[in-house]
N, CA, C and O of each residue as an XYZ file, in Angstrom:
624
protein
N      -4.756     19.013     -5.575
C      -4.247     18.720     -4.252
C      -4.051     17.212     -4.074
O      -3.036     16.766     -3.539
N      -5.037     16.438     -4.531
C      -4.971     14.992     -4.415
C      -3.798     14.452     -5.231
O      -3.120     13.518     -4.803
N      -3.559     15.037     -6.405
C      -2.451     14.586     -7.255
C      -1.097     14.848     -6.587
O      -0.180     14.035     -6.700
N      -0.977     15.973     -5.899
C       0.277     16.279     -5.221
C       0.565     15.262     -4.113
O       1.709     14.845     -3.936
N      -0.449     14.870     -3.381
C      -0.277     13.889     -2.311
C       0.129     12.541     -2.889
O       1.034     11.885     -2.373
N      -0.535     12.133     -3.951
C      -0.196     10.860     -4.608
C       1.228     10.913     -5.146
O       1.980      9.947     -5.012
N       1.603     12.040     -5.756
C       2.951     12.190     -6.299
C       3.995     12.093     -5.183
O       5.008     11.414     -5.354
N       3.774     12.752     -4.056
C       4.708     12.695     -2.928
C       4.850     11.277     -2.388
O       5.954     10.839     -2.068
N       3.744     10.568     -2.288
C       3.782      9.188     -1.806
C       4.562      8.304     -2.768
O       5.357      7.471     -2.333
N       4.348      8.469     -4.055
C       5.072      7.680     -5.050
C       6.573      7.969     -5.015
O       7.383      7.045     -5.097
N       6.943      9.230     -4.894
C       8.360      9.578     -4.829
C       8.993      8.979     -3.573
O      10.101      8.445     -3.632
N       8.307      9.066     -2.456
C       8.829      8.510     -1.213
C       9.063      7.010     -1.332
O      10.131      6.519     -0.967
N       8.086      6.288     -1.833
C       8.233      4.830     -1.953
C       9.268      4.433     -2.992
O       9.955      3.426     -2.820
N       9.394      5.202     -4.066
C      10.390      4.845     -5.074
C      11.804      5.085     -4.559
O      12.711      4.315     -4.874
N      12.006      6.140     -3.774
C      13.340      6.390     -3.215
C      13.683      5.429     -2.088
O      14.841      5.035     -1.954
N      12.733      5.051     -1.296
C      13.033      4.141     -0.195
C      13.262      2.716     -0.685
O      13.922      1.934     -0.001
N      12.744      2.368     -1.831
C      12.890      1.010     -2.338
C      14.025      0.826     -3.319
O      14.282     -0.301     -3.741
N      14.720      1.892     -3.703
C      15.742      1.756     -4.743
C      17.146      1.588     -4.189
O      18.099      1.517     -4.965
N      17.307      1.522     -2.872
C      18.619      1.334     -2.286
C      19.384      2.624     -2.106
O      20.609      2.601     -1.990
N      18.706      3.726     -2.080
C      19.350      5.026     -1.896
C      19.981      5.115     -0.506
O      19.343      4.787      0.495
N      21.230      5.557     -0.451
C      21.883      5.863      0.817
C      22.517      7.241      0.681
O      22.879      7.662     -0.417
N      22.647      7.926      1.784
C      23.218      9.266      1.745
C      24.696      9.196      1.395
O      25.347      8.165      1.567
N      25.205     10.304      0.906
C      26.599     10.380      0.484
C      27.553     10.172      1.649
O      28.612      9.566      1.489
N      27.184     10.664      2.805
C      28.036     10.560      3.992
C      27.434      9.582      4.993
O      27.144      9.951      6.131
N      27.251      8.364      4.578
C      26.683      7.385      5.498
C      27.701      7.018      6.566
O      28.906      7.122      6.337
N      27.235      6.596      7.713
C      28.082      6.278      8.858
C      29.101      5.177      8.542
O      30.214      5.209      9.066
N      28.747      4.220      7.708
C      29.649      3.109      7.429
C      30.946      3.590      6.792
O      32.030      3.158      7.183
N      30.838      4.484      5.810
C      32.018      4.941      5.090
C      32.782      6.014      5.850
O      33.979      6.200      5.634
N      32.100      6.713      6.729
C      32.677      7.897      7.354
C      33.772      7.564      8.354
O      34.724      8.334      8.480
N      33.679      6.472      9.055
C      34.596      6.179     10.146
C      35.678      5.182      9.756
O      35.955      4.247     10.507
N      36.285      5.366      8.608
C      37.288      4.408      8.162
C      38.711      4.941      8.305
O      39.613      4.471      7.612
N      38.927      5.913      9.192
C      40.269      6.431      9.427
C      40.400      6.887     10.874
O      39.412      7.092     11.578
N      41.665      7.039     11.297
C      41.979      7.463     12.653
C      42.858      8.708     12.587
O      43.726      8.819     11.721
N      42.630      9.637     13.500
C      43.490     10.808     13.614
C      44.369     10.608     14.838
O      43.890     10.567     15.971
N      45.671     10.483     14.580
C      46.614     10.249     15.666
C      47.039     11.551     16.341
O      47.162     11.613     17.564
N      47.260     12.579     15.543
C      47.738     13.845     16.077
C      47.019     14.978     15.347
O      46.906     14.967     14.121
N      46.535     15.952     16.114
C      45.802     17.081     15.548
C      46.396     18.368     16.097
O      46.425     18.584     17.309
N      46.868     19.217     15.198
C      47.420     20.513     15.594
C      46.618     21.598     14.885
O      46.476     21.582     13.663
N      46.094     22.546     15.674
C      45.233     23.597     15.145
C      45.866     24.964     15.348
O      46.373     25.274     16.426
N      45.831     25.783     14.291
C      46.334     27.155     14.348
C      45.318     28.058     13.662
O      44.553     27.610     12.808
N      45.315     29.324     14.038
C      44.470     30.288     13.331
C      43.219     30.651     14.093
O      43.242     30.782     15.317
N      42.118     30.813     13.367
C      40.861     31.315     13.905
C      40.296     30.398     14.984
O      40.139     29.196     14.771
N      39.991     30.980     16.149
C      39.529     30.203     17.296
C      38.163     29.562     17.058
O      37.975     28.389     17.381
N      37.204     30.309     16.497
C      35.851     29.769     16.313
C      35.842     28.556     15.381
O      35.222     27.536     15.687
N      36.519     28.671     14.265
C      36.560     27.567     13.297
C      37.309     26.377     13.899
O      36.852     25.238     13.804
N      38.463     26.646     14.519
C      39.253     25.561     15.115
C      38.500     24.839     16.219
O      38.546     23.612     16.301
N      37.814     25.580     17.061
C      37.057     24.977     18.159
C      35.973     24.049     17.621
O      35.801     22.939     18.124
N      35.249     24.491     16.613
C      34.195     23.663     16.031
C      34.779     22.393     15.402
O      34.259     21.299     15.622
N      35.841     22.530     14.632
C      36.436     21.379     13.951
C      37.047     20.408     14.964
O      36.955     19.193     14.793
N      37.664     20.938     16.009
C      38.248     20.071     17.036
C      37.171     19.233     17.729
O      37.370     18.043     17.972
N      36.042     19.849     18.044
C      34.946     19.105     18.675
C      34.456     17.982     17.769
O      34.203     16.873     18.240
N      34.323     18.253     16.501
C      33.813     17.254     15.560
C      34.823     16.141     15.282
O      34.433     14.999     15.045
N      36.110     16.463     15.310
C      37.129     15.456     14.990
C      37.476     14.547     16.166
O      38.203     13.571     15.984
N      36.980     14.840     17.358
C      37.306     14.011     18.531
C      36.875     12.561     18.361
O      37.559     11.658     18.844
N      35.760     12.320     17.688
C      35.294     10.934     17.541
C      36.198     10.115     16.636
O      36.138      8.885     16.659
N      37.038     10.776     15.836
C      37.951     10.057     14.950
C      39.272      9.717     15.626
O      40.094      9.011     15.042
N      39.494     10.202     16.840
C      40.731      9.908     17.552
C      40.689      8.555     18.243
O      41.743      7.984     18.523
N      39.514      8.028     18.524
C      39.383      6.802     19.296
C      39.076      5.579     18.436
O      38.782      4.510     18.970
N      39.137      5.717     17.161
C      38.811      4.628     16.249
C      40.090      3.869     15.902
O      41.131      4.475     15.645
N      40.002      2.550     15.896
C      41.132      1.737     15.486
C      40.941      1.382     14.016
O      40.054      0.608     13.657
N      41.779      1.954     13.185
C      41.651      1.758     11.746
C      43.035      1.577     11.134
O      44.045      1.953     11.730
N      43.068      1.003      9.951
C      44.334      0.837      9.239
C      44.843      2.159      8.695
O      46.051      2.350      8.557
N      43.936      3.068      8.385
C      44.302      4.366      7.824
C      44.472      5.368      8.964
O      43.519      5.682      9.678
N      45.697      5.863      9.121
C      46.019      6.764     10.221
C      46.555      8.079      9.653
O      47.348      8.091      8.710
N      46.100      9.192     10.254
C      46.505     10.508      9.784
C      47.001     11.364     10.939
O      46.529     11.253     12.071
N      47.965     12.219     10.623
C      48.351     13.316     11.484
C      47.986     14.584     10.730
O      48.347     14.744      9.564
N      47.266     15.491     11.396
C      46.764     16.685     10.727
C      47.307     17.948     11.382
O      47.372     18.061     12.606
N      47.690     18.881     10.542
C      47.991     20.234     10.991
C      47.051     21.152     10.213
O      47.110     21.224      8.986
N      46.188     21.847     10.941
C      45.150     22.663     10.316
C      45.373     24.126     10.672
O      45.531     24.478     11.841
N      45.384     24.971      9.645
C      45.440     26.411      9.852
C      44.148     26.993      9.302
O      43.895     26.940      8.099
N      43.336     27.547     10.189
C      42.050     28.130      9.797
C      42.176     29.650      9.758
O      42.709     30.262     10.684
N      41.686     30.245      8.690
C      41.667     31.703      8.585
C      40.263     32.165      8.250
O      39.516     31.481      7.550
N      39.921     33.327      8.756
C      38.633     33.944      8.475
C      38.893     35.399      8.106
O      39.499     36.143      8.876
N      38.435     35.794      6.936
C      38.604     37.164      6.469
C      37.248     37.779      6.193
O      36.321     37.105      5.745
N      37.148     39.065      6.467
C      35.917     39.808      6.218
C      36.264     40.982      5.306
O      37.106     41.814      5.642
N      35.603     41.037      4.148
C      35.864     42.083      3.164
C      34.605     42.907      2.927
O      33.489     42.391      2.994
N      34.794     44.168      2.655
C      33.696     45.027      2.245
C      33.555     44.909      0.732
O      34.513     45.167      0.003
N      32.380     44.524      0.251
C      32.175     44.370     -1.187
C      31.154     45.350     -1.751
O      30.928     45.386     -2.961
N      30.542     46.140     -0.885
C      29.576     47.131     -1.350
C      29.495     48.298     -0.389
O      29.483     48.117      0.828
N      29.439     49.513     -0.954
C      29.336     50.713     -0.118
C      28.228     51.604     -0.658
O      27.914     51.581     -1.848
N      27.635     52.400      0.251
C      26.619     53.351     -0.177
C      27.293     54.658     -0.622
O      28.520     54.736     -0.684
N      26.495     55.669     -0.928
C      27.048     56.920     -1.446
C      27.874     57.674     -0.406
O      28.718     58.490     -0.775
N      27.653     57.421      0.882
C      28.432     58.058      1.945
C      29.715     57.294      2.262
O      30.510     57.752      3.082
N      29.931     56.158      1.641
C      31.134     55.367      1.885
C      30.993     54.339      2.984
O      31.979     53.705      3.361
N      29.787     54.156      3.510
C      29.545     53.148      4.544
C      29.353     51.786      3.893
O      28.743     51.671      2.830
N      29.877     50.764      4.540
C      29.767     49.396      4.018
C      28.316     48.928      4.057
O      27.640     49.061      5.077
N      27.843     48.375      2.934
C      26.489     47.819      2.876
C      26.509     46.303      2.738
O      25.599     45.630      3.221
N      27.529     45.756      2.086
C      27.641     44.311      1.893
C      29.017     43.834      2.332
O      30.028     44.496      2.095
N      29.035     42.670      2.978
C      30.270     42.056      3.451
C      30.441     40.683      2.834
O      29.470     40.001      2.507
N      31.691     40.293      2.684
C      31.992     38.941      2.226
C      32.845     38.276      3.296
O      33.913     38.774      3.652
N      32.360     37.139      3.807
C      33.106     36.334      4.774
C      33.760     35.175      4.028
O      33.094     34.443      3.296
N      35.065     35.014      4.219
C      35.812     33.939      3.563
C      36.528     33.125      4.640
O      37.345     33.657      5.391
N      36.213     31.829      4.707
C      36.856     30.916      5.655
C      37.702     29.925      4.862
O      37.232     29.323      3.896
N      38.948     29.764      5.281
C      39.877     28.848      4.619
C      40.433     27.854      5.620
O      40.689     28.193      6.776
N      40.620     26.616      5.164
C      41.329     25.588      5.935
C      42.537     25.161      5.113
O      42.389     24.627      4.014
N      43.718     25.394      5.640
C      44.942     24.911      5.014
C      45.376     23.683      5.793
O      45.656     23.768      6.989
N      45.433     22.548      5.125
C      45.718     21.271      5.780
C      47.069     20.727      5.349
O      47.385     20.667      4.161
N      47.850     20.335      6.332
C      49.041     19.531      6.086
C      48.707     18.149      6.614
O      48.561     17.946      7.820
N      48.588     17.202      5.693
C      48.150     15.849      6.040
C      49.336     14.914      5.925
O      50.036     14.890      4.913
N      49.549     14.149      6.973
C      50.597     13.140      6.991
C      49.914     11.792      7.196
O      49.490     11.463      8.304
N      49.811     11.016      6.118
C      49.187      9.690      6.212
C      50.256      8.673      6.547
O      51.270      8.569      5.857
N      50.021      7.923      7.613
C      50.987      6.930      8.070
C      50.533      5.559      7.585
O      49.486      5.052      7.987
N      51.329      4.985      6.731
C      51.046      3.656      6.183
C      51.758      2.603      7.014
O      52.570      2.925      7.882
N      51.449      1.349      6.743
C      52.133      0.263      7.441
C      53.596      0.234      7.027
O      53.933      0.572      5.893
N      54.464     -0.170      7.949
C      55.893     -0.218      7.654
C      56.549      1.149      7.743
O      57.578      1.371      7.106
N      55.985      2.073      8.513
C      56.516      3.419      8.735
C      56.621      4.264      7.468
O      57.364      5.245      7.446
N      55.906      3.908      6.435
C      55.861      4.728      5.233
C      54.894      5.883      5.473
O      53.794      5.683      5.989
N      55.308      7.093      5.096
C      54.476      8.270      5.302
C      54.266      9.014      3.989
O      55.184      9.169      3.183
N      53.035      9.466      3.798
C      52.688     10.248      2.613
C      52.216     11.613      3.088
O      51.276     11.713      3.876
N      52.873     12.670      2.605
C      52.518     14.028      3.012
C      51.785     14.724      1.873
O      52.187     14.664      0.712
N      50.688     15.390      2.252
C      49.881     16.132      1.284
C      49.524     17.482      1.887
O      49.461     17.641      3.106
N      49.294     18.438      1.017
C      48.802     19.749      1.432
C      47.539     20.044      0.637
O      47.529     19.960     -0.591
N      46.473     20.393      1.357
C      45.170     20.631      0.731
C      44.579     21.902      1.335
O      44.800     22.204      2.508
N      43.830     22.639      0.526
C      43.137     23.832      1.002
C      41.661     23.726      0.656
O      41.296     23.401     -0.474
N      40.814     24.004      1.646
C      39.372     24.080      1.439
C      38.926     25.503      1.753
O      39.486     26.154      2.635
N      37.926     25.979      1.036
C      37.471     27.350      1.228
C      35.955     27.431      1.132
O      35.328     26.712      0.354
N      35.381     28.311      1.928
C      33.951     28.627      1.875
C      33.809     30.137      1.976
O      34.551     30.788      2.713
N      32.851     30.699      1.230
C      32.608     32.130      1.350
C      31.133     32.436      1.206
O      30.372     31.671      0.614
N      30.749     33.570      1.761
C      29.363     34.005      1.686
C      29.345     35.532      1.699
O      30.135     36.169      2.395
N      28.431     36.107      0.918
C      28.242     37.549      0.894
C      26.940     37.869      1.613
O      25.901     37.271      1.335
N      27.009     38.819      2.539
C      25.838     39.169      3.342
C      25.617     40.676      3.314
O      26.528     41.451      3.020
N      24.399     41.066      3.624
C      24.065     42.475      3.747
C      24.368     42.902      5.182
O      24.009     42.207      6.132
N      25.036     44.056      5.334
C      25.416     44.541      6.665
C      24.190     45.077      7.383
O      23.389     45.819      6.814
N      24.060     44.686      8.644
C      22.940     45.100      9.480
C      23.310     46.386     10.210
O      24.474     46.597     10.551
N      22.334     47.236     10.446
C      22.572     48.485     11.173
C      22.907     48.227     12.638
O      23.707     48.950     13.231
N      22.303     47.206     13.217
C      22.511     46.876     14.628
C      23.759     45.992     14.746
O      23.779     44.875     14.231
N      24.791     46.491     15.421
C      26.058     45.758     15.526
C      25.916     44.452     16.302
O      26.585     43.471     15.979
N      25.057     44.423     17.319
C      24.855     43.202     18.098
C      24.241     42.104     17.231
O      24.715     40.968     17.229
N      23.187     42.450     16.497
C      22.566     41.478     15.596
C      23.539     41.042     14.508
O      23.567     39.873     14.121
N      24.333     41.984     14.020
C      25.312     41.674     12.978
C      26.344     40.669     13.477
O      26.662     39.714     12.769
N      26.871     40.866     14.684
C      27.886     39.943     15.196
C      27.290     38.562     15.476
O      27.953     37.550     15.244
N      26.056     38.504     15.967
C      25.395     37.205     16.173
C      25.181     36.486     14.849
O      25.407     35.280     14.747
N      24.746     37.226     13.839
C      24.514     36.638     12.519
C      25.822     36.125     11.921
O      25.858     35.036     11.348
N      26.892     36.901     12.052
C      28.190     36.469     11.537
C      28.681     35.217     12.256
O      29.266     34.334     11.630
N      28.449     35.132     13.565
C      28.863     33.951     14.318
C      28.120     32.703     13.847
O      28.708     31.626     13.746
N      26.836     32.848     13.561
C      26.047     31.723     13.030
C      26.580     31.306     11.661
O      26.708     30.115     11.378
N      26.890     32.283     10.815
C      27.418     31.977      9.485
C      28.790     31.309      9.572
O      29.089     30.403      8.793
N      29.616     31.748     10.507
C      30.937     31.136     10.680
C      30.785     29.683     11.119
O      31.524     28.814     10.659
N      29.841     29.421     11.997
C      29.595     28.037     12.424
C      29.113     27.187     11.245
O      29.540     26.042     11.096
N      28.234     27.732     10.413
C      27.749     27.003      9.241
C      28.868     26.745      8.243
O      28.950     25.658      7.670
N      29.732     27.738      8.030
C      30.869     27.537      7.118
C      31.840     26.519      7.697
O      32.434     25.735      6.956
N      32.008     26.524      9.026
C      32.877     25.540      9.677
C      32.335     24.129      9.483
O      33.102     23.191      9.263
N      31.025     23.978      9.562
C      30.394     22.667      9.323
C      30.668     22.187      7.902
O      30.984     21.017      7.687
N      30.546     23.090      6.935
C      30.823     22.723      5.541
C      32.291     22.357      5.346
O      32.604     21.392      4.649
N      33.183     23.119      5.953
C      34.611     22.804      5.850
C      34.928     21.469      6.508
O      35.736     20.699      5.989
N      34.299     21.190      7.643
C      34.489     19.904      8.317
C      34.026     18.747      7.429
O      34.711     17.730      7.319
N      32.866     18.907      6.800
C      32.367     17.844      5.924
C      33.290     17.615      4.736
O      33.498     16.474      4.325
N      33.844     18.686      4.184
C      34.810     18.532      3.088
C      36.057     17.796      3.567
O      36.591     16.943      2.857
N      36.516     18.125      4.766
C      37.688     17.477      5.332
C      37.470     15.989      5.542
O      38.307     15.176      5.149
N      36.363     15.629      6.152
C      36.065     14.214      6.403
C      35.876     13.461      5.090
O      36.350     12.334      4.949
N      35.198     14.065      4.146
C      35.002     13.426      2.843
C      36.354     13.191      2.166
O      36.586     12.124      1.597
N      37.229     14.168      2.226
C      38.560     14.021      1.609
C      39.363     12.915      2.283
O      39.967     12.083      1.606
N      39.371     12.903      3.613
C      40.143     11.886      4.335
C      39.578     10.486      4.145
O      40.334      9.516      4.081
N      38.261     10.371      4.056
C      37.663      9.046      3.901
C      37.833      8.509      2.487
O      37.772      7.297      2.278
N      38.043      9.386      1.516
C      38.179      8.955      0.119
C      39.612      8.917     -0.380
O      39.875      8.347     -1.440
N      40.553      9.510      0.359
C      41.922      9.569     -0.160
C      42.701      8.301      0.132
O      43.870      8.195     -0.240
């Protein structure tokens, strides 16, 4: 027990002293501006992404983007019991992005990118619990898709 405590303390001090910073630190994250945002498709995913992208609309930066986002959410049956009832579901969330980067001198660069997240879950007997669980998973997948989007825009 004593060795585990000493080991944890050593790991903590070695990581805090080596200059470690997270991959998505605040300094690098806010280096672009979103001038125009158009959302189509799934309401839950679009609503979450729109809320998160609002802080990028008010930033004055040299890198400016216009985004058109189409979000889709599909639910597939991937497992059935002997009676033919679904036992396992697969949720697939996709973001199709049309990115228009506006450079100085009215030069524009257009790109198309797709991000995807999926998860396989066991179907619950209670439909109310199942829909709540799916909504939580959709929000989590939306968060992952948002992070991929911001990482792509900040690095491109």
